[in-house]
N, C-alpha and C positions, 0 to 999 in steps of 0.2 A: 290548124283547124279553125275555121271561121266560127265566130260566136253565133248562137241562135238568136234570131230576131225576136223581139218582144211585141206582142199585140197590146197596145196601150189602152184600148177601149174594150170593155168586157163583152162577151157574147150576150145577145139579148135574152136568150132563153135556153133551157136545157131539155125541156120536154120530158121530164122524169115522171114515169107512171108509178104512183104509190098505191099499194094494196092496204087500205085502211082496215081491212078485216083480217089481215094475215097475222102471223105470229111474230114477225120481225118488227122491231121498233122502227119508227119513221126515219130517224136519223141514220140507222143502219141501212135502210133501203136507199137513201140518198147517197151514202158512202159507196155502196155497192155499184150503183148506176154510174157515178162519176169515175170510180176506179176502173170499171170495165171499159168505159169510153177512152180513158187514158191508155189502157193496155192495148186497145185495138187501134189506136192512132186517130180516133175521131176527135179527140182533144189533143192537139199537138203542143209541143213545148212552147212556153211563153204566152199561151192564150189566157186571157184574164176571165175568170168566172164572174157571174153576176154578183153584185153586192148581196150580202146576206138578207137584207130587208127586201130587196127586189125578188130574190128567189123564194123567200118565205111567202110573200104575197102571191106570187105566181102559183105556188104549190098549195096554198091554203093551210100553211102550218105556222107555228110561232117562229120568230127569228132565232130563238134559242136552239131549236131543232137543227136549223141550217148551220148555226155557229158550231154546234157540237160535231156535225158531220165534217165541216171544213177542218176543224181542229184535229180530228182523228186522221184525216188524209194528209195534213201537214206533218203530223207526227210520224206517219208511215213513209214520208218522203215523196208522195205523189204531188203535193202542192207546196208552194212557198207563199209566205205572207209577211208583210211588214206593215208597221203602223202608218196609217195615212195613205196606203196604196191598195191596189187590187190584189185579190188572191189569184195566183197564177199557177199554171201547170209547171211543175219543176222540170228543168232540162234533163235530169237523169231519168225521170219517169218516161218522158216522151222518146228519149233516145233508145229506150228498150223496146218501143213499139215497132210494128212492122214498117219498113221504109220502102222506097221504090225498089223494084226488082233489079238489083245490081249485084254483081258478085261480092262486092265488099259488104253490102247490107245483109247478105245471107250468112255471113260468118259471125259467130258469137263475139269474136274478139273486137269487133267494131263498135260494140255498145258502150256508151258512156255510162259508167256503172256507179259512181259515187254520188250520194245525195248531197254532198257538200264539197266546197273547194278543198283541194288537198291541203292537209295540215299535218304538222309533225305530231309525234306521240306525246308522252307525258310532259316533258319539256321539249324533248325531241330534236330532230335534225331536219333542216329544210332540204327539200329534194328538187332538183331542177334537171330536166323538165318534170312537171308534176305527174304523178301516176294516174292511170285511169281508175284503179281501184286501190284505196288506201285502207289497209287493215290496222290503222293506227289505234293504239290502246290509250287508256287513261283519259278518256273523254266521254261526255254524254251527248245526247242528241239535242244540240242547241236550238234546232228548229222547233222542238217541242216545248220550249220554255213557256210556262203558263202566263203569258203576257197580260191577259185580261184580268185574271185573278190577282196578279202582282200589282197591276195598276190600281185595282180597287183598294188594296192595302195601302199603297202609296198615298192615294187621295185621302183615305181615312186618317193616316198619320199626319199629313200636312194640315188637315182640317182640325183635328182634335188634339194634337200634341201641344202641351203647355210651352210657353216661350222658354222657360228655364231648361227644358229638355234639350234645347239646341246648344247649350253651353258645354264646357269641358266635363268629361266624365272621370270617374275613378278608373283605376287600371283594370278592373274586372269587366267593365262594359255596362251596357244598359240593363237595369234590373228587369225590365219588361222581357227582354230576350232571354236573360238567364233563367227567369221563372218559367217561360214557355218551353225552353230547352229542357229544363229539369223535369217538367211534367211529361214531355214527349219521350225523352230518353229513358226515364224510369218505366214508362208504360211499354215502349216498343223494344228497347234494347236491354232492359233489365239492369240498368245501372243503379248505383247508389249515389244519386246526385242531389245536391242542395243548391238552390240559387246562389247562396253565399260563397260557394266553393267553385264556381265556374268562371273561367276567364275567356272572354271573347277575343279571338285572334283573326289575323288576316290569312285564313286558310291553315292547312296542316303544317306547311313549311314554317310559318312563323311560330306555331305552337311548339314544334320540335326545336326550333332555334332558341326560343325563350327558355325552354326546359333544359336544354343542353348547357346553355350559358349559366343558369342558376346552379346546376349540378357541378359544373367545372369550377365555379367559384367556391363551392363547398368541398372541393378536394377530389371530385371524380376524375379518374384517369383513363378508364377503358369503357368503350361502348361496344356491345355485342349486337350484331344484326343477323337476320336470317340470310342464308346462302343457298339460292340467290335471293336478291332483294333489290329494291329501287336504289339507284345510284345518284339521284339528283336532289335528295333532301338531307337525311340524317348524315350520310357519309361525308359529303363536303362540309357540312356544318361542324361535325366532330373534328375533322382535320383542321379546319380554320381555328378551332379552339385549342388545338394542340393535344387532342385526345386520341388515344389508340383505338383503332377499329378492328375487331375480330369477327370472323364469321362462324355461325352455328349451322351445320348442315340441316337441310330440310328433306323430309321423307314425304310419302304420299299424303299423309294426314297432318302436315305441318312440321314445325321444328322438332328435331330429334331430341327427346328428353334425355336419352342416355349421354348425349354430348354435353349436357349441362354439368355433369358431375365434377369435372375438372375445370370448369369455366370460372375464371376470376374477373368478372365484369362488374362495374358499378351500376350499369343500366343495360337492359335488354329490350330491343325494339322488336315487337311482334305484330303480325297481322293474323291473329288467331281465328277469326271468323271466315276469312277467305284469303289464304296466304298469297302474297304477291311475289312472283307472278303465277306460281304453279296451281293455286286454287285449293290447296288442302285445307281441311277444317280440323282444328285441334280438338281432340276428343276430350270428354269430361275427365278421364283418368289422366291424360297428358296435362290438362290445365291444372289439375290438383298437384301434379308433380312439379310443374313450373312454379306454382305459387309456393310450394314447400321449399324449393330451391331459393326463391327470393327471400322467404322468411328466415331461412338458415343463414344466408350470406349477407342479408341486409341490403340486397340490390333492389333497384326500382325497375318495374316493367312499364314501358310506354306502349300502350295498346292503340295501334293505328286501325281505326274502324272505318275504313275508307269507302266501302260500298256494300255493307251488310244489308241495306234496305232491299237489294235486288236478289231474290232467291226464287228458284223455280221448282226444284225437285227435292227439296229437303224441308224439314221443320225449322222454325226460327232458332238461331243459336244466340244465346245471351252473351252480353259483354263480360269479360273477365273482371272488370272493375267492380261489378256487382258482387263478386265473391270475396274481394279483399281491397277495400278502397284505401288502405294504408300502404299497400305495396304496389298498386297499379295506378298509373296516371292514364286517363282515357282521352284520346284526341279524335275529333270528328270534323267533318267538313261538308259543305253543300256543293262542292265542286263536281261531284259525280251525280248528284240528284237534281240540282238546279242549273248552275253555270259556274265555271271556275273564275270567270271574270269578276264576280261579286266579291271574291276573297273573303268569304264567310267561313269561319272555323271556330272551334271551341275546345277548351282543354279543361279537364276535371282532375286536378292534382290532389295528392294527399294534403291535408290541412296545413301541415308544417311547411309546405312549399308555396302556399297561396300568396302570402304577402310579398315574398321576394319576386314571385312571378308577376304580380300586379305592378310592382315597382318597375320591373324590367319592361313590361308592356308600355307603361307611361314614358319611360326613357326612350323606348324605340320609336314611338310615333304619336304619343299623346292620346291614343285610343282609336279604335276603328270608327268609321263614319257612322254617326248616330242615326241618320235617316234610314240607312240600310238595315241597321239593327232593329229599329222600331218597326220597319216594314216587315222584316222577317218574323218578328214577334207576333204581329197581327196575322200574318200568313199562317203561322203555326197554330196559333190559338183558335183560329176559325176553321181549322180542319182542312185548309186548302193544300197543305203539304201532303197530308194523307191521301187526299183525292188525286193529287198529281202522281204520287207513287202508284196508286191503284191503276191509273190510266196507263202508266209507262210499263209496268211489269209485263202485261201480255204482249206488248209491242216488242220489248227486248227478248222475251222468251221466244216469240216467233222468229226473230232474227237468229237467235242462238240455234234453234231447231233447224233453220235453213242452212246454217253453217255446218252443223253436224251431218245433215243429210248430204250436203255437197261433198264434204270430206269422205264420207262413207262411199259415195258413188265414184268419185274421181281419184281419191288418194287413200284407199283403204289401208295402206301400209302405215299411215300416220296414226299415232295413238293419242287421241284427245284426252285431256285431264282437266280437272277444275271446272267442270261444266255445270254444276248444280246452282251456281250463283254468279253474280257479278256482271261485268260488261265485256269480258274477254275470256278466252280460254287458251291453253297451251296445247300444242300437238307435238309429241315427241317424234323425232325422225328415226328411221331405221339406220342401222350401223353403216350402210353403204352410202349414205347421203351426208355430206358435210354442210353444216349450217350456213356458213358464210357463202359457200358456192351456190346453195339453193336460193339464198336471199338475192344474190347478184343476178342469177338467172331469172328469178321472178321479176326483178326490176326491168329486165329487158323485155318482158312480156307485159309491162305496164302495171305491175302489182307491187305495192309497198307493203312489206311485212317485216317485223322485227324478230330478232333471235333472242334466246335466253342467255347465251354465253356472255354478252357484255355485262350482265348483272350478277355474274358469279365472282366469288372471291377465290375459289379454288377450282381446278379442272374437273370436268365431268366426263363420263364415258360416251355420251351422245348428246347431240344438239336438239333444240326444240324451237318452234316458231310460236310467236305470240299473236293471236288473232283478236283484234278488237272488232266488235260488230255493232256497237251502239248507234252509229250514224250512217250505216249502210242498209239500204232496203234489201229485201230478199233477192231481187233480181241482180243487184250489184254483188251480193255475196256469192251467188251461184256463178256469175261471170268471173269473179275474182278467183275462185277456187278452180274453175276450168282453166283459166290462164296459168295458174300455178301448176296444175297437173301437166300442161303442155311444157312448161319449163323443166319440170322433173323428167318428163319423158325425153326431152331433147338432151338433157344431161346424160341419161342412161344410154341413149343411142350413140352419143358422142363417145362415151367410155367404151362401148362395145366396138365401135369402129377403130378406136385407138388400140384396143387389144388385138384386133384382127390385123391391122396394118403396122403394128409396132414391132417390138423385138421378138414377139412370139413367146415370151416367158409365160409359163402356165401360172394361173392364179393371180394375174395382174388386177383383175376386177376386185378380188377380195382383199388384196393387200394395200390398195390405194383407194382411200375414201374420195368420193366425188367432190 
């Protein structure tokens, strides 16, 4: 496929009619006008839009109104923007617009559907050639990163930070960030956080690594993880330290409390606010039971609070650490809310583990980058983080709704779960569909989707698919599910033909999973 050409000079005007007496805000009217022109093909891929100042002057509005409209369309995947360059129509947006009347243009399968270059999942696997639609999980919409607000914080830090703040830190990290995080987490997540007991880390993976190392040095031998759970952080870290890893089965609402009775583990890794990957939420009764188990056995709970900021159909669920800060270590990260490349994470351990963890952090890397810490502290303290989350929640919710709608329309036999929060959902497959076979068939249709089975420690009766939706726009999602439905249909048609032309044994369809 040839790459789309890029118009390096912006269109001179957009001739947007604004109703200044109407009910809609001006920036929403601008968004709607540009969005409609992209959908209709009037603004094709690669076309550069007028600079914000020029369009603002043309329309007789403030530049901020145009900036907000452009930013929203970038977040939705209609536009792309980079520092120092023009804002342009995104290739994915234009490719979904009407094309010349050719047979290939008339079929949905020809649409380029992803708003970003294909990328692997959580740490992921590279795919070649790249898929047309990638339902990769464990990522946020990087195009929506709040560059302007972050830049303002960077400038303030570089202008105002005292010279000595650029020197070596203690192992806990910058006090400015620890203070800002304590205020934010206590307010939003219900933690029991003190700036003195927070350790700044390079993401969740380092937080888990530091904690596992300290616990192993203190005699820990067994780590319990949810089954299924992520396979790219705690598990390999525990194995590298010579620790045993055991699985605790997960039910619809998180880890099964009854399975803890005979569990002899030194530490239990939980995602109680949004179980990964199934999406279950641990109930208050189950949380109390887990804490009682930890108090009775002396075990530590590591609470991985990886994406609790994004919720859609439920009330906020507080952190377990706020219920018992002596038995729960709380770990958080900005990877799902801002960008994983920043490697910003934090750990709130019990006080008895604070000093060994701070020493381990110093030994590991002499501390996380100070400018990033001070910038994030300013970003948090000025409310920019809250504003960014408020802007992103309706975008992600719309994409989740589009995914649920497409699944209901094209694949009603799949059973979505974990839909009330987060940036992904799991859809359980019916018994006649084999997970690996469906994934392979989807790849032939240009769709990348992961399965649940690789993250299990024990067999399960049926498979499931993990759908990430954070960086796919609604058209890409609809196209991807339609492609997946064609893949499933082809599998079933092939199975029926095999049954008709095969040995003629009755019941072949029911006894052989696809």
